[in-house]
C-alpha positions as CSV (number, residue, x, y, z in Angstrom):
1,X,0.0,-0.1,0.1
2,X,1.4,3.4,-0.9
3,X,0.4,6.9,-0.3
4,X,1.5,10.1,-2.2
5,X,3.9,12.3,0.0
6,X,1.0,14.9,0.6
7,X,-0.8,12.3,2.5
8,X,2.3,10.4,4.0
9,X,4.7,12.9,5.2
10,X,2.6,15.8,6.4
11,X,0.2,14.2,8.8
12,X,0.5,14.1,12.6
13,X,-2.2,11.4,12.6
14,X,-3.3,9.2,9.8
15,X,-6.7,10.8,9.5
16,X,-8.8,12.9,7.1
17,X,-11.6,15.0,8.4
18,X,-14.6,14.5,6.2
19,X,-16.4,17.4,4.5
20,X,-19.8,17.9,6.3
21,X,-22.6,19.8,4.6
22,X,-23.2,23.2,6.3
23,X,-20.9,22.2,9.3
24,X,-17.6,22.4,7.6
25,X,-16.3,25.9,7.2
26,X,-12.8,27.6,6.8
27,X,-12.3,28.1,10.5
28,X,-12.8,24.2,11.1
29,X,-10.6,23.3,8.0
30,X,-7.8,25.7,9.2
31,X,-8.0,24.2,12.8
32,X,-7.8,20.7,11.4
33,X,-4.9,21.3,9.1
34,X,-2.9,23.2,11.4
35,X,-3.4,20.5,14.0
36,X,-1.9,17.9,11.6
37,X,-4.9,16.2,9.8
38,X,-6.4,16.9,6.5
39,X,-9.3,19.3,6.8
40,X,-12.1,19.5,4.2
41,X,-15.3,21.2,3.2
42,X,-18.0,20.7,0.5
43,X,-17.8,23.3,-2.1
44,X,-21.5,23.8,-1.8
45,X,-21.1,25.0,1.7
46,X,-19.7,28.3,0.2
47,X,-22.9,30.1,-1.0
48,X,-23.1,31.7,-3.4
49,X,-20.4,30.4,-5.7
50,X,-18.4,33.6,-5.5
51,X,-17.8,32.8,-1.8
52,X,-15.8,29.8,-2.7
53,X,-12.9,31.9,-3.8
54,X,-13.1,33.9,-0.7
55,X,-12.9,30.7,1.3
56,X,-10.0,29.2,-0.6
57,X,-8.2,32.5,-0.2
58,X,-8.7,32.5,3.5
59,X,-7.6,28.9,4.0
60,X,-4.5,29.2,1.8
61,X,-3.4,32.4,3.4
62,X,-4.0,31.0,6.9
63,X,-2.0,27.7,6.3
64,X,0.7,29.7,4.5
65,X,1.1,31.9,7.5
66,X,1.0,29.0,9.9
67,X,3.7,27.2,7.9
68,X,5.9,30.4,7.9
69,X,5.7,30.7,11.7
70,X,6.0,26.8,12.4
71,X,8.5,25.5,9.9
72,X,9.1,22.4,12.1
73,X,5.4,21.6,12.1
74,X,3.7,22.6,8.9
75,X,0.1,22.2,8.2
76,X,-1.6,19.3,6.6
77,X,-3.0,19.7,3.2
78,X,-6.7,20.5,2.8
79,X,-9.4,19.1,0.6
80,X,-12.5,20.3,-1.2
81,X,-15.4,18.0,-1.9
82,X,-17.3,18.1,-5.1
83,X,-20.7,16.5,-5.5
84,X,-20.5,15.1,-9.0
85,X,-24.4,14.4,-9.2
86,X,-26.3,15.6,-12.4
87,X,-28.4,17.9,-10.3
88,X,-25.3,20.0,-9.1
89,X,-25.5,22.8,-11.5
90,X,-22.5,24.5,-9.8
91,X,-20.0,21.6,-10.6
92,X,-18.4,23.1,-13.5
93,X,-17.9,26.7,-11.8
94,X,-16.7,25.1,-8.6
95,X,-14.3,22.7,-10.4
96,X,-12.9,25.7,-12.4
97,X,-12.2,27.5,-9.1
98,X,-10.7,24.4,-7.5
99,X,-8.3,24.2,-10.4
100,X,-7.4,27.9,-10.3
101,X,-6.4,27.4,-6.6
102,X,-4.7,24.1,-7.3
103,X,-6.5,22.5,-4.3
104,X,-4.2,19.7,-3.3
105,X,-6.9,17.0,-2.6
106,X,-10.4,16.8,-4.1
107,X,-12.9,14.4,-2.7
108,X,-15.7,13.4,-5.2
109,X,-19.1,12.1,-4.2
110,X,-22.3,10.7,-5.8
111,X,-20.8,10.0,-9.2
112,X,-17.5,9.5,-11.0
113,X,-16.5,11.6,-13.9
114,X,-13.2,11.3,-16.0
115,X,-13.3,15.0,-16.9
116,X,-13.2,16.1,-13.2
117,X,-10.4,13.8,-12.4
118,X,-8.4,15.0,-15.5
119,X,-8.9,18.6,-14.5
120,X,-7.5,17.9,-11.0
121,X,-4.7,15.8,-12.3
122,X,-3.7,18.8,-14.7
123,X,-2.0,20.6,-11.8
124,X,-1.0,17.5,-9.8
125,X,-3.9,17.3,-7.5
126,X,-5.1,14.0,-5.8
127,X,-8.6,12.8,-6.2
128,X,-10.3,10.5,-3.6
129,X,-13.7,9.2,-4.4
130,X,-16.1,8.0,-1.7
131,X,-17.9,4.6,-2.3
132,X,-20.2,2.2,-0.4
133,X,-19.4,-1.0,-2.1
134,X,-17.0,-2.7,-4.3
135,X,-18.7,-2.2,-7.6
136,X,-18.7,1.7,-7.1
137,X,-15.0,1.5,-6.2
138,X,-14.1,-0.3,-9.4
139,X,-16.0,2.3,-11.4
140,X,-14.2,5.2,-9.8
141,X,-10.7,3.7,-10.3
142,X,-11.5,2.9,-13.9
143,X,-12.4,6.4,-14.5
144,X,-9.2,7.8,-13.1
145,X,-9.6,8.3,-9.3
146,X,-6.4,8.1,-7.3
147,X,-7.8,6.7,-4.1
148,X,-11.0,5.5,-2.5
149,X,-12.9,6.3,0.7
150,X,-14.8,3.3,1.9
151,X,-18.0,4.6,3.6
152,X,-19.0,1.7,5.8
153,X,-21.9,1.0,8.1
154,X,-22.3,3.5,10.9
155,X,-20.8,6.4,9.0
156,X,-22.6,9.9,9.3
157,X,-24.4,11.3,6.4
158,X,-24.9,9.1,3.3
159,X,-23.5,5.9,4.8
160,X,-23.2,2.4,3.3
161,X,-24.5,-0.8,5.0
162,X,-21.5,-3.1,4.8
163,X,-19.2,-4.1,7.5
164,X,-15.9,-2.2,7.3
165,X,-13.9,-5.5,7.2
166,X,-16.0,-6.9,4.4
167,X,-15.7,-3.7,2.4
168,X,-12.1,-3.2,2.9
169,X,-11.0,-6.9,2.1
170,X,-12.9,-6.9,-1.1
171,X,-11.3,-3.7,-2.4
172,X,-7.8,-4.9,-1.2
173,X,-8.0,-7.9,-3.4
174,X,-7.4,-5.7,-6.4
175,X,-6.5,-2.3,-5.3
176,X,-3.3,-1.3,-3.7
177,X,-3.6,2.5,-3.9
178,X,-4.7,5.0,-1.3
179,X,-7.6,3.7,0.7
180,X,-9.5,5.4,3.5
181,X,-12.2,4.1,5.9
182,X,-15.2,5.9,7.3
183,X,-17.7,4.6,9.7
184,X,-17.9,5.3,13.4
185,X,-14.3,6.5,13.8
186,X,-14.2,8.8,16.8
187,X,-11.2,7.4,18.9
188,X,-7.5,7.0,18.3
189,X,-8.0,3.3,18.8
190,X,-10.5,3.3,15.8
191,X,-7.9,5.1,13.6
192,X,-5.3,2.3,14.3
193,X,-8.1,-0.3,13.9
194,X,-8.8,1.0,10.4
195,X,-5.2,0.8,9.4
196,X,-5.0,-2.8,10.8
197,X,-8.0,-3.7,8.8
198,X,-6.4,-2.5,5.5
199,X,-6.9,1.1,5.2
200,X,-4.2,3.6,4.9
201,X,-6.0,6.4,6.6
202,X,-9.1,6.9,8.7
203,X,-11.9,9.3,7.7
204,X,-14.0,10.9,10.5
205,X,-16.6,13.5,10.6
206,X,-19.1,13.4,13.5
207,X,-16.4,13.9,16.1
208,X,-15.7,17.4,14.7
209,X,-19.3,18.6,14.9
210,X,-19.0,19.2,18.6
211,X,-16.2,21.6,18.3
212,X,-15.9,25.3,18.8
213,X,-15.2,26.1,15.0
214,X,-17.9,23.9,13.5
215,X,-20.8,25.8,11.8
216,X,-23.5,23.9,13.7
217,X,-26.3,25.0,15.8
218,X,-25.4,24.8,19.7
219,X,-28.3,22.4,19.9
220,X,-26.8,20.2,17.4
221,X,-23.5,20.2,19.1
222,X,-25.0,19.4,22.5
223,X,-27.0,16.5,21.0
224,X,-23.8,15.0,19.6
225,X,-22.5,15.0,23.1
226,X,-25.6,13.6,24.7
227,X,-26.3,10.9,22.0
228,X,-24.9,7.3,21.6
229,X,-25.1,4.9,18.8
230,X,-28.5,3.8,19.6
231,X,-29.6,7.4,18.9
232,X,-28.6,7.1,15.2
233,X,-31.4,6.5,12.6
234,X,-30.8,5.2,9.1
235,X,-33.3,6.6,6.5
236,X,-33.5,7.7,2.9
237,X,-36.6,9.9,3.6
238,X,-34.7,13.3,3.8
239,X,-32.5,13.2,0.7
240,X,-33.5,10.2,-1.3
241,X,-30.3,8.3,-0.3
242,X,-29.9,6.4,2.9
243,X,-28.1,8.2,5.6
244,X,-27.6,8.4,9.3
245,X,-29.3,11.0,11.4
246,X,-29.8,12.0,15.1
247,X,-33.0,10.6,16.5
248,X,-33.5,13.8,18.6
249,X,-33.5,16.0,15.7
250,X,-36.1,13.9,13.8
251,X,-38.4,14.0,16.8
252,X,-38.0,17.7,17.1
253,X,-39.1,18.1,13.5
254,X,-42.4,16.4,14.6
255,X,-41.7,13.0,12.8
256,X,-41.6,9.5,14.4
257,X,-38.1,8.0,13.8
258,X,-39.5,4.5,14.1
259,X,-42.0,5.1,11.3
260,X,-40.5,7.1,8.6
261,X,-41.6,6.9,5.1
262,X,-39.4,5.7,2.2
263,X,-38.1,8.0,-0.5
264,X,-36.0,7.1,-3.6
265,X,-32.9,8.5,-5.4
266,X,-34.9,10.7,-7.8
267,X,-35.5,13.0,-4.7
268,X,-31.9,13.8,-4.6
269,X,-31.2,17.4,-5.7
270,X,-28.0,19.4,-5.5
271,X,-29.1,22.3,-7.6
272,X,-28.5,25.9,-6.6
273,X,-32.0,26.6,-5.8
274,X,-32.8,23.5,-3.8
275,X,-34.5,23.9,-0.4
276,X,-35.5,20.4,0.6
277,X,-31.8,19.0,0.9
278,X,-30.8,22.1,2.8
279,X,-33.5,21.7,5.3
280,X,-32.5,18.1,5.7
281,X,-29.1,18.9,7.0
282,X,-30.1,22.1,8.8
283,X,-33.0,20.7,10.7
284,X,-32.6,16.9,10.5
285,X,-29.0,16.6,11.8
286,X,-26.7,14.0,10.4
287,X,-24.3,12.0,12.6
288,X,-22.5,8.7,12.7
289,X,-22.7,5.8,15.3
290,X,-19.3,6.9,16.9
291,X,-21.0,9.8,18.7
292,X,-20.8,7.9,21.9
293,X,-17.1,8.8,22.2
294,X,-18.0,12.5,22.3
295,X,-18.4,13.9,25.8
296,X,-17.8,17.7,25.4
297,X,-17.8,20.6,22.9
298,X,-14.0,21.5,22.6
299,X,-11.8,23.3,20.0
300,X,-10.9,21.2,17.1
301,X,-7.2,21.0,18.0
302,X,-8.2,19.4,21.3
303,X,-10.0,16.7,19.5
304,X,-6.9,16.0,17.3
305,X,-4.8,15.9,20.4
306,X,-7.0,13.4,22.0
307,X,-7.2,11.2,19.0
308,X,-3.3,11.4,18.6
309,X,-2.8,10.5,22.3
310,X,-5.3,7.6,22.1
311,X,-3.6,6.4,18.8
312,X,-0.1,6.3,20.5
313,X,-1.5,4.6,23.5
314,X,-3.2,2.0,21.4
315,X,0.1,1.3,19.4
316,X,1.9,1.0,22.7
317,X,-0.7,-1.2,24.1
318,X,-0.3,-3.6,21.1
319,X,3.5,-3.1,21.2
320,X,3.6,-1.7,17.6
């Protein structure tokens, strides 16, 4: 298994923070990167499109300043998530801005497109594509993705249903490139377990919702702290694609989390004028099954420090 230098030599911890709709913003990305892990955000969080340039300017300038002041501990690279779904009418414009800023890592979701990969490769960028099964993994690599993010059962947002062990072992029978694992990763022990199972890096999101920098309602952050795995509900009602959500937010919206209607993928819409999807993430709050490990709202750097300490302790315990 091999990783490009940007993902191998510049990380304090083998971890990529996942891009979370609404929640991930420049402040969170900067805090994650300067703490030594890859920070990321969905391009659609920057609204309108013109704000994407402002965000990328803010992030690149802050990371450059950090690196100048901390030559012995430079920041980790950052990533931008592009939704490659046919309903995303901002894709071409967002991609052009990503290329302009030469974003080091691009995460693609909900579709694989050769032209997107070629555009990122034109300046030496890395493309990671998230998948929920082996079939989609093969398609992404065939079309030119550099690496894969295996979104297994228990992950926040649009999660898969397969065991991380099953998903990783199938992919590793034919793919030796960069492979990340997502699904309930909220401790340093889980980061090490992801590597032991065959992943190069872990991929975590929910643990960063309850941070000072996250663009999340204070009630959302507190619900993350108060919830456990049993409070996560898997449903496709809200976006047309199955995802994991906090039970408390569903109840607060006046719905019965144990009796939710079914939807279908045709309901998925990432167009500029969409309202339903925005409400899904603003009012029905996404989270993964790893929330039980979160017990306080703290700065993002403290989360990374905790994970790093737990990771080191786990390695020591196993004499690695």
